[in-house]
N, C-alpha and C positions, 0 to 999 in steps of 0.2 A: 793505519793507526792515526787517530786524531786526539785532540786534547781531552775529550770526554773519556776515552778509553785509558789514556795514560793517567788521568786523574783518578779513575776508578782503582787502578793498580796501586797507586800511591796511597789512596784512602785505605785499602786493605792492608798494605804494609805498615801504615801508621799504627795499627792495632797489634803489631807483632814486635818482637825484639829487634827487628830489622828496620827500625825507624830511619836509620841514615839513608836507606835505599829510597824511602818515601821523600826525603828531603832532596836527594839527587834528582828524582823525577820532577819535583817541583822546580828545581833550577833549570832542568832541561826544558820543561814547559815554558819557563820565563824566557829562555834563550830562543826557542823555536817560534813561540807565538806572542812574545812581548806581553805575557799575562802573568798575574799573580793570583793564583787560585791554590791556596794552601791545602794540603792533604786532609786537613781536618773538616773541610767543608763537605756537607752531606748533599749529594746531587742524586735525585731519583732516576730510575730506569727510563730509558727513552728520551731523556733530555739531550738537547743538541746546542752546540755553540756554532753560531753563524760565522762563516769565513774562518773556521778554525779557532775562534775565540780570541782573535787579535785584540789586544788592548784590554782585556777583561781584568778587573780587579775586584776581589771579594775578601770580606772579612772572614777570618777563620771559623767563626761561629754561625755563619749563614747556613740556612737550610733551604735547599731547592727541591721542589716536588718532582713528580714524574711527568714525562712528555712535555717539558718546557722548551721553549726556544729562546736562547740567550743571544742577543745581538752583539755585534762587535763594539768595543769601546765603552762598555758599561761599567759602572761602579756600584757595588753593593757593600755598604759598610756603615760605621757609626757616624755620629755627628756631634760636635761640641762636647758637652759633658757626658754624652750618651755614647761614647766611642765603644763601650763594651756591649751595646745593645745587640739583640739578635734580629736579623731580618729573616722572616719566614715567607717563602714563596709557595703557593699552592700548586696543585697539579694542573697541567695544560695552559700554563701562563706564557704569554708572548711578551718579551721585553725588547722594545725597539732599540736600535743602535744609538749609542751615546746617552742612554737613559742613566739616571742616578737614583738609587733607592738608598735612603739614608736614615739612620736612627732605628729605634725599636719599631719596626713596621711589619705588618702582615699583609700579604697580597692573596686575596682569595682565588679559588679555582677558576680557571678559564678567563681570567682577567687579561686585558690588553693594556700594556703601558706603551704609549706613543714614543717615537724616537725623540731624543733630546729632552725628555721630561725629567723633572726632579720631584721624586715622591718623597714626602716627609710625613705623611699620614697614612693610616691604613686604607687599603683599597678592597672594596666589597667584591665578592665573587661575581663573575659574569659582567663586569663593567669595563668601560674604556675610560682611561684617564689620560690627560696630556697637559703640557704646559709647564711653566716655572712660576710658582710651584704647581704641581699636577692638580688639576681639577677634574671633576666628573664631566664626562662628555655624553655617554650613552650607557644604557644597561640592557639586559636581556640577552647577553652574549652566552651561547652554549658552545660546546666543543664542535658541534656540527656546523653552525653558522659562523664561527670565529674566522674561518678561512676567507669569508667575504670581506673582512675588515682588515686582514693582514696582508 
């Protein structure tokens, strides 16, 4: 059992009167993986946490698509006055270790976010971004050729 599976159980329990069990699983994940991924976070099928999701922090309003790879030590949350903003991650996105995605940001399908990048603006589908703040590096990335860049 890994953090993705325990999160899915907590997410389902969050919708029932057994919310206290969802919170218990949240604290268990925090203890085991040193991660803060609230049960309210929507994570699509097939998404994975690298290295068990060690050090991952997400805002409870974040939405993660299907088949994403979420690196260790990443932060997905609000910024400044926009703390309540929603981060929406598309399908097939690779988020490198240590990346930060902050504010009301959308990341398109099959995008690649380089390790230790700070994303504060929308990322188009099929592009690679990197740096602080993240800048466009390359486009034309598809699910098939994404493995060449990851």
